[in-house]
C-alpha positions in Angstrom: 22.2 27.4 -45.1 19.7 24.9 -46.6 21.4 22.0 -44.8 21.0 23.7 -41.5 17.3 24.2 -42.0 16.9 20.6 -43.1 18.9 19.3 -40.1 16.9 21.4 -37.7 13.6 20.2 -39.1 14.7 16.6 -39.1 16.0 16.9 -35.5 12.8 18.4 -34.3 10.6 15.8 -36.1 12.8 13.0 -34.7 12.5 14.4 -31.2 8.8 14.7 -31.5 8.4 11.1 -32.6 10.8 9.7 -30.0 9.3 11.8 -27.1 5.8 10.8 -28.1 6.7 7.1 -28.1 8.6 7.3 -24.8 5.8 9.1 -23.0 3.2 6.7 -24.4 5.4 3.8 -23.0 5.7 5.7 -19.7 2.0 6.2 -19.3 1.2 2.5 -19.9 4.0 1.4 -17.5 3.0 3.9 -14.8 -0.7 2.9 -14.9 0.2 -0.7 -14.5 2.9 -0.3 -11.9 3.8 3.0 -10.3 7.2 1.8 -9.0 8.3 0.7 -12.5 6.8 3.8 -13.9 8.8 6.1 -11.6 12.0 4.2 -12.4 11.3 4.7 -16.1 10.5 8.3 -15.5 13.8 8.9 -13.7 15.8 7.4 -16.6 13.7 9.4 -19.1 14.3 12.7 -17.3 18.0 12.1 -17.0 18.3 11.3 -20.7 16.1 14.3 -21.6 18.3 16.6 -19.7 21.3 15.3 -21.6 19.5 15.6 -24.9 18.3 19.1 -24.3 21.9 20.1 -23.2 23.2 18.8 -26.5 20.4 20.7 -28.3 21.5 23.9 -26.7 25.1 23.2 -27.6 24.1 23.0 -31.2 21.7 26.0 -31.3 19.6 28.0 -28.8 16.6 27.7 -31.1 17.1 23.9 -31.3 17.4 23.6 -27.5 14.4 25.8 -26.9 12.3 23.9 -29.4 13.2 20.6 -27.8 12.4 22.0 -24.3 9.0 23.3 -25.6 8.2 19.8 -27.0 9.2 18.1 -23.8 7.1 20.4 -21.7 4.0 20.3 -23.9 4.0 16.6 -24.4 4.7 16.1 -20.7 1.6 18.1 -19.8 -0.5 16.1 -22.3 0.8 12.8 -20.8 0.0 14.1 -17.3 -3.7 14.6 -18.2 -3.9 11.3 -20.0 -2.6 9.5 -16.9 -4.9 11.4 -14.7 -7.9 10.5 -16.9 -6.9 6.8 -17.0 -6.4 6.6 -13.2 -9.7 8.4 -12.6 -11.5 5.9 -14.9 -9.7 2.9 -13.4 -8.7 1.5 -16.8 -5.4 -0.3 -17.0 -4.5 0.2 -20.7 
C-alpha cells in the first residue's frame, strides 16, 4: 500500500515538472514562430493523449489527476501567451 502512494505521488510530481517545462518551451517557440509552435503543439498533444491513456490504465485517479494537471497548466499557458502577444514581447 505504501509503495502505491509513493509511486502515485512521484508520478504526479514528475508529470507536473515535465508538463511545466514542455509548456514553457511551447510558449517561447509559439511566440517566436507560430508555425513551429503549432508543430510542437501537435506533437505535444499526441504524446499527452498517450500518457493520459497510460495513466488511466494504471489507475482512474492517476489518469484524472494527470488530465487535471494538463488542463490547468494549458489554461495558464494560454493566458501567458495571450499576454505576451498583446505586449509584443518576444521572450
